[in-house]
N, CA, C and O atoms as a DFTB+ gen file, in Angstrom:
620 C
 N C O
     1  1      35.745      27.250     -67.429
     2  2      35.360      27.592     -66.069
     3  2      33.937      27.075     -65.838
     4  3      33.052      27.233     -66.679
     5  1      33.753      26.466     -64.699
     6  2      32.440      25.911     -64.379
     7  2      31.508      27.013     -63.877
     8  3      31.949      28.094     -63.487
     9  1      30.236      26.719     -63.897
    10  2      29.247      27.664     -63.393
    11  2      29.478      27.932     -61.899
    12  3      29.326      29.064     -61.440
    13  1      29.840      26.904     -61.155
    14  2      30.109      27.060     -59.718
    15  2      31.298      27.993     -59.484
    16  3      31.257      28.833     -58.586
    17  1      32.352      27.851     -60.283
    18  2      33.515      28.742     -60.160
    19  2      33.128      30.178     -60.479
    20  3      33.540      31.112     -59.792
    21  1      32.340      30.339     -61.522
    22  2      31.893      31.673     -61.905
    23  2      31.038      32.299     -60.810
    24  3      31.180      33.486     -60.517
    25  1      30.163      31.525     -60.210
    26  2      29.325      32.025     -59.110
    27  2      30.182      32.473     -57.929
    28  3      29.900      33.502     -57.314
    29  1      31.229      31.705     -57.607
    30  2      32.129      32.070     -56.504
    31  2      32.837      33.392     -56.809
    32  3      32.949      34.257     -55.940
    33  1      33.306      33.539     -58.028
    34  2      34.015      34.772     -58.420
    35  2      33.084      35.975     -58.360
    36  3      33.476      37.041     -57.884
    37  1      31.870      35.813     -58.832
    38  2      30.892      36.905     -58.796
    39  2      30.567      37.261     -57.350
    40  3      30.443      38.440     -57.019
    41  1      30.427      36.259     -56.483
    42  2      30.126      36.505     -55.066
    43  2      31.245      37.318     -54.415
    44  3      30.968      38.238     -53.645
    45  1      32.490      36.994     -54.710
    46  2      33.615      37.758     -54.158
    47  2      33.551      39.217     -54.630
    48  3      33.767      40.134     -53.838
    49  1      33.259      39.429     -55.903
    50  2      33.158      40.795     -56.429
    51  2      32.008      41.551     -55.767
    52  3      32.142      42.736     -55.463
    53  1      30.890      40.883     -55.545
    54  2      29.767      41.520     -54.853
    55  2      30.145      41.861     -53.420
    56  3      29.789      42.927     -52.920
    57  1      30.864      40.963     -52.759
    58  2      31.309      41.226     -51.392
    59  2      32.244      42.427     -51.338
    60  3      32.129      43.260     -50.439
    61  1      33.166      42.524     -52.288
    62  2      34.082      43.667     -52.338
    63  2      33.294      44.962     -52.502
    64  3      33.600      45.956     -51.843
    65  1      32.304      44.966     -53.356
    66  2      31.479      46.169     -53.543
    67  2      30.712      46.520     -52.277
    68  3      30.563      47.701     -51.962
    69  1      30.227      45.536     -51.553
    70  2      29.519      45.802     -50.294
    71  2      30.469      46.384     -49.249
    72  3      30.086      47.270     -48.485
    73  1      31.695      45.892     -49.214
    74  2      32.690      46.435     -48.282
    75  2      33.041      47.872     -48.662
    76  3      33.213      48.716     -47.783
    77  1      33.147      48.158     -49.943
    78  2      33.378      49.541     -50.383
    79  2      32.227      50.442     -49.955
    80  3      32.452      51.585     -49.557
    81  1      31.005      49.942     -50.032
    82  2      29.840      50.729     -49.583
    83  2      29.918      50.978     -48.079
    84  3      29.587      52.069     -47.613
    85  1      30.352      49.976     -47.318
    86  2      30.532      50.136     -45.876
    87  2      31.527      51.262     -45.601
    88  3      31.276      52.120     -44.754
    89  1      32.640      51.260     -46.306
    90  2      33.664      52.289     -46.105
    91  2      33.151      53.661     -46.529
    92  3      33.417      54.656     -45.854
    93  1      32.414      53.725     -47.643
    94  2      31.843      55.015     -48.065
    95  2      30.888      55.546     -47.010
    96  3      30.880      56.745     -46.729
    97  1      30.077      54.664     -46.420
    98  2      29.136      55.089     -45.371
    99  2      29.911      55.617     -44.167
   100  3      29.555      56.653     -43.606
   101  1      30.952      54.922     -43.775
   102  2      31.792      55.356     -42.662
   103  2      32.325      56.775     -42.915
   104  3      32.219      57.646     -42.051
   105  1      32.891      56.998     -44.093
   106  2      33.462      58.304     -44.430
   107  2      32.383      59.384     -44.468
   108  3      32.586      60.483     -43.953
   109  1      31.250      59.077     -45.069
   110  2      30.166      60.056     -45.163
   111  2      29.661      60.446     -43.780
   112  3      29.391      61.620     -43.529
   113  1      29.533      59.488     -42.891
   114  2      29.074      59.792     -41.531
   115  2      30.110      60.604     -40.758
   116  3      29.752      61.500     -39.994
   117  1      31.378      60.297     -40.951
   118  2      32.431      61.097     -40.309
   119  2      32.374      62.538     -40.818
   120  3      32.481      63.487     -40.041
   121  1      32.204      62.686     -42.123
   122  2      32.214      64.018     -42.724
   123  2      30.945      64.809     -42.438
   124  3      30.907      66.022     -42.645
   125  1      29.907      64.128     -41.963
   126  2      28.652      64.785     -41.602
   127  2      28.554      64.906     -40.085
   128  3      27.566      64.489     -39.481
   129  1      29.581      65.478     -39.483
   130  2      29.634      65.771     -38.042
   131  2      29.628      64.525     -37.161
   132  3      29.134      64.563     -36.035
   133  1      30.175      63.422     -37.670
   134  2      30.396      62.228     -36.867
   135  2      29.124      61.760     -36.150
   136  3      29.026      61.850     -34.926
   137  1      28.178      61.273     -36.901
   138  2      26.951      60.700     -36.336
   139  2      27.337      59.437     -35.564
   140  3      27.453      58.353     -36.136
   141  1      27.534      59.598     -34.257
   142  2      28.104      58.527     -33.433
   143  2      27.239      57.279     -33.417
   144  3      27.766      56.168     -33.471
   145  1      25.921      57.436     -33.344
   146  2      25.053      56.265     -33.298
   147  2      25.110      55.490     -34.612
   148  3      25.223      54.265     -34.609
   149  1      25.034      56.202     -35.729
   150  2      25.092      55.535     -37.030
   151  2      26.460      54.914     -37.264
   152  3      26.551      53.815     -37.810
   153  1      27.523      55.598     -36.860
   154  2      28.872      55.044     -37.009
   155  2      29.033      53.770     -36.180
   156  3      29.577      52.778     -36.667
   157  1      28.567      53.791     -34.944
   158  2      28.711      52.622     -34.070
   159  2      28.025      51.402     -34.670
   160  3      28.496      50.279     -34.486
   161  1      26.932      51.601     -35.375
   162  2      26.191      50.478     -35.962
   163  2      26.932      49.826     -37.123
   164  3      26.533      48.753     -37.576
   165  1      27.996      50.446     -37.612
   166  2      28.810      49.845     -38.672
   167  2      29.810      48.832     -38.111
   168  3      30.450      48.102     -38.868
   169  1      29.941      48.790     -36.781
   170  2      30.928      47.954     -36.099
   171  2      30.243      46.814     -35.345
   172  3      29.124      46.963     -34.856
   173  1      30.934      45.675     -35.261
   174  2      30.425      44.575     -34.456
   175  2      30.466      44.975     -32.982
   176  3      31.133      45.938     -32.605
   177  1      29.740      44.219     -32.158
   178  2      29.694      44.511     -30.718
   179  2      31.091      44.519     -30.094
   180  3      31.375      45.322     -29.205
   181  1      31.955      43.628     -30.561
   182  2      33.287      43.488     -29.972
   183  2      34.380      44.110     -30.839
   184  3      35.553      43.760     -30.708
   185  1      34.004      45.013     -31.706
   186  2      34.959      45.622     -32.639
   187  2      35.998      46.470     -31.913
   188  3      35.839      46.833     -30.747
   189  1      37.064      46.770     -32.646
   190  2      38.128      47.657     -32.149
   191  2      38.324      48.764     -33.175
   192  3      38.443      48.503     -34.372
   193  1      38.357      50.017     -32.688
   194  2      38.772      51.172     -33.492
   195  2      40.058      51.650     -32.855
   196  3      40.045      52.185     -31.746
   197  1      41.174      51.459     -33.553
   198  2      42.495      51.779     -32.998
   199  2      43.132      52.882     -33.829
   200  3      43.593      52.648     -34.946
   201  1      43.151      54.075     -33.276
   202  2      43.759      55.212     -33.949
   203  2      45.171      55.489     -33.472
   204  3      45.710      56.572     -33.700
   205  1      45.771      54.507     -32.807
   206  2      47.127      54.651     -32.267
   207  2      47.212      55.897     -31.394
   208  3      46.653      55.902     -30.297
   209  1      47.900      56.966     -31.844
   210  2      48.025      58.158     -30.991
   211  2      46.682      58.829     -30.724
   212  3      46.580      59.639     -29.803
   213  1      45.664      58.518     -31.493
   214  2      44.325      59.054     -31.279
   215  2      43.525      58.216     -30.285
   216  3      42.415      58.588     -29.906
   217  1      44.083      57.099     -29.871
   218  2      43.444      56.254     -28.875
   219  2      42.857      54.992     -29.455
   220  3      42.577      54.896     -30.649
   221  1      42.679      54.034     -28.581
   222  2      42.096      52.738     -28.941
   223  2      40.754      52.616     -28.235
   224  3      40.622      52.946     -27.056
   225  1      39.773      52.141     -28.969
   226  2      38.428      51.990     -28.427
   227  2      37.969      50.560     -28.674
   228  3      37.817      50.132     -29.819
   229  1      37.750      49.827     -27.586
   230  2      37.351      48.418     -27.657
   231  2      35.859      48.288     -27.410
   232  3      35.361      48.676     -26.354
   233  1      35.150      47.744     -28.384
   234  2      33.716      47.516     -28.255
   235  2      32.900      48.641     -28.866
   236  3      33.338      49.789     -28.935
   237  1      31.695      48.280     -29.311
   238  2      30.814      49.236     -29.997
   239  2      30.507      50.468     -29.141
   240  3      30.481      51.586     -29.656
   241  1      30.277      50.275     -27.848
   242  2      29.917      51.430     -27.007
   243  2      31.087      52.388     -26.836
   244  3      30.893      53.604     -26.813
   245  1      32.288      51.862     -26.717
   246  2      33.467      52.738     -26.628
   247  2      33.662      53.487     -27.946
   248  3      34.036      54.660     -27.951
   249  1      33.410      52.813     -29.049
   250  2      33.521      53.456     -30.361
   251  2      32.478      54.557     -30.483
   252  3      32.772      55.642     -30.984
   253  1      31.260      54.282     -30.027
   254  2      30.198      55.305     -30.042
   255  2      30.627      56.552     -29.237
   256  3      30.473      57.680     -29.706
   257  1      31.155      56.338     -28.049
   258  2      31.585      57.466     -27.201
   259  2      32.720      58.244     -27.857
   260  3      32.756      59.473     -27.794
   261  1      33.643      57.524     -28.485
   262  2      34.741      58.195     -29.183
   263  2      34.194      59.134     -30.251
   264  3      34.622      60.285     -30.346
   265  1      33.257      58.652     -31.051
   266  2      32.721      59.481     -32.127
   267  2      31.801      60.585     -31.605
   268  3      31.638      61.609     -32.269
   269  1      31.200      60.398     -30.433
   270  2      30.402      61.482     -29.849
   271  2      31.277      62.695     -29.558
   272  3      30.816      63.832     -29.653
   273  1      32.524      62.460     -29.207
   274  2      33.452      63.545     -28.895
   275  2      34.222      64.062     -30.103
   276  3      34.877      65.101     -30.016
   277  1      34.154      63.359     -31.220
   278  2      34.957      63.722     -32.393
   279  2      34.707      65.144     -32.897
   280  3      35.677      65.831     -33.220
   281  1      33.456      65.628     -32.983
   282  2      33.266      66.994     -33.491
   283  2      33.927      68.070     -32.632
   284  3      34.250      69.149     -33.129
   285  1      34.127      67.785     -31.361
   286  2      34.795      68.777     -30.507
   287  2      36.292      68.843     -30.805
   288  3      36.944      69.842     -30.499
   289  1      36.833      67.784     -31.400
   290  2      38.244      67.768     -31.792
   291  2      38.421      68.165     -33.257
   292  3      39.343      68.906     -33.596
   293  1      37.538      67.669     -34.121
   294  2      37.612      67.904     -35.567
   295  2      36.244      68.395     -36.054
   296  3      35.431      67.593     -36.513
   297  1      35.984      69.693     -35.960
   298  2      34.674      70.187     -36.390
   299  2      34.459      70.109     -37.902
   300  3      33.323      70.205     -38.368
   301  1      35.530      69.936     -38.668
   302  2      35.427      69.797     -40.115
   303  2      36.428      68.758     -40.578
   304  3      37.590      68.778     -40.171
   305  1      35.969      67.841     -41.437
   306  2      36.869      66.843     -42.013
   307  2      36.255      66.308     -43.298
   308  3      35.040      66.144     -43.401
   309  1      37.098      66.045     -44.257
   310  2      36.696      65.378     -45.488
   311  2      37.602      64.154     -45.649
   312  3      38.789      64.281     -45.951
   313  1      37.029      62.986     -45.445
   314  2      37.769      61.728     -45.557
   315  2      37.817      61.304     -47.021
   316  3      36.827      60.817     -47.566
   317  1      38.949      61.488     -47.638
   318  2      39.138      61.019     -49.014
   319  2      39.958      59.736     -48.932
   320  3      41.159      59.765     -48.662
   321  1      39.287      58.608     -49.169
   322  2      39.977      57.324     -49.114
   323  2      40.166      56.800     -50.528
   324  3      39.345      57.021     -51.418
   325  1      41.271      56.102     -50.701
   326  2      41.617      55.663     -52.047
   327  2      42.462      54.402     -52.025
   328  3      42.912      53.951     -50.972
   329  1      42.667      53.842     -53.217
   330  2      43.534      52.687     -53.441
   331  2      43.174      51.483     -52.571
   332  3      44.059      50.889     -51.955
   333  1      41.896      51.110     -52.508
   334  2      41.543      49.969     -51.656
   335  2      42.106      48.655     -52.190
   336  3      42.109      48.390     -53.392
   337  1      42.573      47.860     -51.262
   338  2      42.954      46.480     -51.546
   339  2      42.121      45.633     -50.596
   340  3      42.349      45.643     -49.387
   341  1      41.169      44.910     -51.132
   342  2      40.231      44.139     -50.320
   343  2      40.364      42.666     -50.685
   344  3      40.289      42.291     -51.855
   345  1      40.562      41.840     -49.663
   346  2      40.677      40.391     -49.837
   347  2      39.534      39.742     -49.068
   348  3      39.371      39.978     -47.871
   349  1      38.746      38.928     -49.755
   350  2      37.589      38.272     -49.149
   351  2      37.875      36.787     -49.005
   352  3      38.384      36.145     -49.923
   353  1      37.538      36.250     -47.833
   354  2      37.666      34.821     -47.570
   355  2      36.396      34.378     -46.836
   356  3      36.347      34.365     -45.606
   357  1      35.378      34.019     -47.609
   358  2      34.103      33.604     -47.014
   359  2      33.423      34.771     -46.317
   360  3      33.112      35.784     -46.944
   361  1      33.191      34.623     -45.010
   362  2      32.513      35.660     -44.222
   363  2      33.483      36.581     -43.506
   364  3      33.094      37.319     -42.601
   365  1      34.742      36.539     -43.908
   366  2      35.768      37.421     -43.337
   367  2      36.482      38.112     -44.487
   368  3      36.556      37.583     -45.596
   369  1      37.002      39.289     -44.214
   370  2      37.738      40.016     -45.249
   371  2      38.694      40.989     -44.583
   372  3      38.544      41.329     -43.409
   373  1      39.681      41.431     -45.355
   374  2      40.609      42.458     -44.906
   375  2      40.650      43.553     -45.961
   376  3      40.383      43.323     -47.140
   377  1      40.990      44.746     -45.502
   378  2      41.103      45.853     -46.433
   379  2      42.193      46.821     -46.010
   380  3      42.464      47.005     -44.823
   381  1      42.809      47.433     -47.006
   382  2      43.790      48.496     -46.799
   383  2      43.338      49.670     -47.648
   384  3      43.025      49.508     -48.828
   385  1      43.305      50.845     -47.051
   386  2      42.905      52.079     -47.729
   387  2      43.893      53.172     -47.343
   388  3      44.452      53.153     -46.247
   389  1      44.102      54.113     -48.237
   390  2      44.877      55.297     -47.906
   391  2      43.929      56.469     -47.712
   392  3      42.934      56.597     -48.424
   393  1      44.240      57.318     -46.750
   394  2      43.433      58.485     -46.414
   395  2      44.223      59.747     -46.695
   396  3      45.385      59.867     -46.305
   397  1      43.589      60.681     -47.369
   398  2      44.099      62.046     -47.481
   399  2      42.978      62.943     -47.012
   400  3      41.863      62.856     -47.525
   401  1      43.254      63.811     -46.038
   402  2      42.168      64.493     -45.353
   403  2      42.480      65.946     -45.034
   404  3      43.377      66.226     -44.238
   405  1      41.752      66.873     -45.644
   406  2      41.761      68.229     -45.112
   407  2      40.810      68.255     -43.917
   408  3      39.741      67.646     -43.954
   409  1      41.196      68.949     -42.876
   410  2      40.341      69.019     -41.696
   411  2      40.682      70.273     -40.890
   412  3      41.634      70.995     -41.187
   413  1      39.871      70.500     -39.866
   414  2      40.099      71.611     -38.955
   415  2      40.257      71.061     -37.547
   416  3      39.367      70.376     -37.044
   417  1      41.367      71.353     -36.919
   418  2      41.541      71.023     -35.510
   419  2      40.857      72.119     -34.694
   420  3      41.116      73.306     -34.888
   421  1      39.993      71.710     -33.794
   422  2      39.281      72.681     -32.967
   423  2      40.255      73.491     -32.121
   424  3      40.078      74.696     -31.939
   425  1      41.278      72.824     -31.608
   426  2      42.279      73.512     -30.805
   427  2      43.019      74.513     -31.687
   428  3      43.859      74.121     -32.497
   429  1      42.721      75.781     -31.538
   430  2      43.345      76.829     -32.324
   431  2      42.653      77.093     -33.653
   432  3      43.119      77.913     -34.444
   433  1      41.529      76.393     -33.907
   434  2      40.798      76.544     -35.168
   435  2      41.772      76.487     -36.341
   436  3      41.806      77.390     -37.177
   437  1      42.559      75.422     -36.392
   438  2      43.675      75.300     -37.322
   439  2      43.345      74.394     -38.504
   440  3      42.924      73.252     -38.320
   441  1      43.539      74.907     -39.718
   442  2      43.388      74.108     -40.925
   443  2      44.577      73.161     -41.043
   444  3      45.728      73.567     -40.889
   445  1      44.279      71.881     -41.320
   446  2      45.302      70.839     -41.295
   447  2      45.126      69.906     -42.493
   448  3      44.008      69.623     -42.924
   449  1      46.259      69.436     -43.019
   450  2      46.288      68.331     -43.981
   451  2      46.671      67.080     -43.208
   452  3      47.505      67.129     -42.304
   453  1      46.057      65.960     -43.570
   454  2      46.436      64.708     -42.941
   455  2      46.547      63.588     -43.949
   456  3      45.882      63.589     -44.985
   457  1      47.399      62.633     -43.627
   458  2      47.558      61.442     -44.442
   459  2      47.728      60.257     -43.504
   460  3      48.463      60.321     -42.518
   461  1      47.031      59.174     -43.832
   462  2      47.094      57.984     -42.980
   463  2      46.753      56.756     -43.810
   464  3      46.398      56.843     -44.986
   465  1      46.872      55.620     -43.156
   466  2      46.513      54.343     -43.777
   467  2      45.531      53.631     -42.851
   468  3      45.729      53.582     -41.637
   469  1      44.484      53.088     -43.433
   470  2      43.537      52.247     -42.708
   471  2      43.862      50.785     -43.009
   472  3      43.980      50.392     -44.170
   473  1      44.004      49.992     -41.963
   474  2      44.083      48.539     -42.080
   475  2      42.859      48.001     -41.354
   476  3      42.659      48.269     -40.169
   477  1      42.039      47.239     -42.077
   478  2      40.738      46.875     -41.535
   479  2      40.464      45.385     -41.682
   480  3      40.935      44.723     -42.607
   481  1      39.682      44.886     -40.729
   482  2      39.145      43.529     -40.799
   483  2      37.632      43.664     -40.774
   484  3      37.072      44.464     -40.024
   485  1      36.982      42.859     -41.615
   486  2      35.522      42.885     -41.709
   487  2      34.990      41.475     -41.487
   488  3      35.675      40.481     -41.726
   489  1      33.743      41.422     -41.021
   490  2      33.031      40.149     -40.923
   491  2      31.614      40.360     -41.435
   492  3      31.045      41.447     -41.337
   493  1      31.068      39.282     -41.984
   494  2      29.675      39.315     -42.419
   495  2      28.827      38.807     -41.256
   496  3      29.021      37.693     -40.771
   497  1      27.890      39.640     -40.820
   498  2      26.991      39.290     -39.729
   499  2      25.563      39.388     -40.260
   500  3      25.116      40.454     -40.683
   501  1      24.859      38.262     -40.229
   502  2      23.481      38.208     -40.742
   503  2      23.382      38.806     -42.148
   504  3      22.456      39.558     -42.454
   505  1      24.341      38.461     -42.984
   506  2      24.323      38.898     -44.376
   507  2      24.838      40.300     -44.626
   508  3      24.797      40.775     -45.761
   509  1      25.327      40.979     -43.584
   510  2      25.770      42.371     -43.699
   511  2      27.236      42.489     -43.284
   512  3      27.629      41.997     -42.227
   513  1      28.042      43.146     -44.125
   514  2      29.454      43.367     -43.790
   515  2      29.567      44.453     -42.732
   516  3      28.895      45.482     -42.805
   517  1      30.437      44.207     -41.737
   518  2      30.664      45.154     -40.642
   519  2      32.160      45.234     -40.347
   520  3      32.925      44.332     -40.687
   521  1      32.556      46.323     -39.711
   522  2      33.936      46.456     -39.246
   523  2      34.130      45.594     -38.007
   524  3      33.316      45.620     -37.084
   525  1      35.217      44.832     -38.000
   526  2      35.614      44.037     -36.834
   527  2      36.806      44.688     -36.142
   528  3      36.888      44.717     -34.914
   529  1      37.732      45.209     -36.951
   530  2      38.930      45.856     -36.410
   531  2      39.391      46.905     -37.416
   532  3      39.608      46.590     -38.587
   533  1      39.538      48.120     -36.977
   534  2      40.009      49.219     -37.820
   535  2      41.215      49.842     -37.144
   536  3      41.144      50.243     -35.982
   537  1      42.321      49.923     -37.867
   538  2      43.528      50.579     -37.359
   539  2      43.868      51.733     -38.288
   540  3      43.962      51.559     -39.503
   541  1      44.048      52.902     -37.711
   542  2      44.432      54.099     -38.453
   543  2      45.882      54.429     -38.095
   544  3      46.189      54.755     -36.949
   545  1      46.765      54.342     -39.086
   546  2      48.189      54.631     -38.879
   547  2      48.513      55.935     -39.600
   548  3      48.453      56.006     -40.827
   549  1      48.852      56.951     -38.841
   550  2      49.091      58.279     -39.410
   551  2      50.441      58.370     -40.100
   552  3      51.445      57.856     -39.606
   553  1      50.449      59.032     -41.252
   554  2      51.689      59.387     -41.929
   555  2      52.107      60.799     -41.539
   556  3      53.265      61.042     -41.199
   557  1      51.155      61.727     -41.591
   558  2      51.410      63.099     -41.128
   559  2      50.094      63.828     -40.902
   560  3      49.072      63.501     -41.504
   561  1      50.139      64.818     -40.026
   562  2      49.088      65.814     -39.795
   563  2      49.845      67.120     -39.660
   564  3      50.687      67.258     -38.772
   565  1      49.561      68.068     -40.517
   566  2      50.404      69.248     -40.585
   567  2      49.568      70.494     -40.882
   568  3      48.538      70.387     -41.548
   569  1      49.979      71.667     -40.409
   570  2      49.228      72.885     -40.712
   571  2      49.121      73.110     -42.221
   572  3      50.090      72.944     -42.962
   573  1      47.944      73.485     -42.647
   574  2      47.670      73.724     -44.058
   575  2      48.666      74.704     -44.672
   576  3      49.156      74.479     -45.778
   577  1      48.967      75.786     -43.961
   578  2      49.819      76.841     -44.520
   579  2      51.309      76.497     -44.464
   580  3      52.116      77.194     -45.079
   581  1      51.690      75.454     -43.752
   582  2      53.108      75.089     -43.624
   583  2      53.478      73.886     -44.485
   584  3      54.585      73.821     -45.020
   585  1      52.562      72.940     -44.621
   586  2      52.849      71.739     -45.404
   587  2      53.617      70.708     -44.615
   588  3      54.192      71.005     -43.567
   589  1      53.623      69.485     -45.130
   590  2      54.211      68.376     -44.396
   591  2      55.728      68.357     -44.435
   592  3      56.343      67.602     -43.681
   593  1      56.356      69.162     -45.287
   594  2      57.814      69.216     -45.298
   595  2      58.320      70.162     -44.218
   596  3      59.251      69.842     -43.479
   597  1      57.692      71.332     -44.138
   598  2      58.156      72.345     -43.190
   599  2      57.761      72.013     -41.756
   600  3      58.574      72.164     -40.843
   601  1      56.520      71.559     -41.542
   602  2      56.038      71.293     -40.190
   603  2      55.265      69.996     -40.163
   604  3      54.150      69.931     -40.679
   605  1      55.838      68.953     -39.566
   606  2      55.152      67.675     -39.405
   607  2      54.823      67.476     -37.950
   608  3      55.659      67.681     -37.070
   609  1      53.613      67.081     -37.712
   610  2      53.248      66.696     -36.359
   611  2      52.136      65.677     -36.432
   612  3      51.442      65.576     -37.444
   613  1      51.965      64.926     -35.372
   614  2      50.885      63.941     -35.271
   615  2      50.147      64.194     -33.983
   616  3      50.727      64.130     -32.899
   617  1      48.884      64.479     -34.099
   618  2      48.041      64.733     -32.914
   619  2      46.802      63.905     -32.998
   620  3      45.957      63.966     -32.105
């Protein structure tokens, strides 16, 4: 293996680690009462946050507004993301993550389990990885005391 090949491989691994840090920051900010300004800065100006039944938000300002309202819907959440598959191609990358999330729905102060999948596109802007497109596809959201077999719903 040539030195140039080795440098390329190391760069890809460094990029993957930076993307993982981006995702960790996203989760930490969500779990810390959805700091809308800090969350919005993780996205490009023209980014998309698409939560399907939770709504689609086009552009950084729409994403900021969405997260400003998030604590009124989910006053408590722990985003546990796992099993990342990240593919890097120069200044663009894609990622798939699975989410398992205990949370509280404000409506009825209800404890809920949730499971979903994140499909994401990233771009490097001025040397920094950012979200370009994030899609959240829900598997289930269900009352904590009932479980996903007895009571499945998506809200």
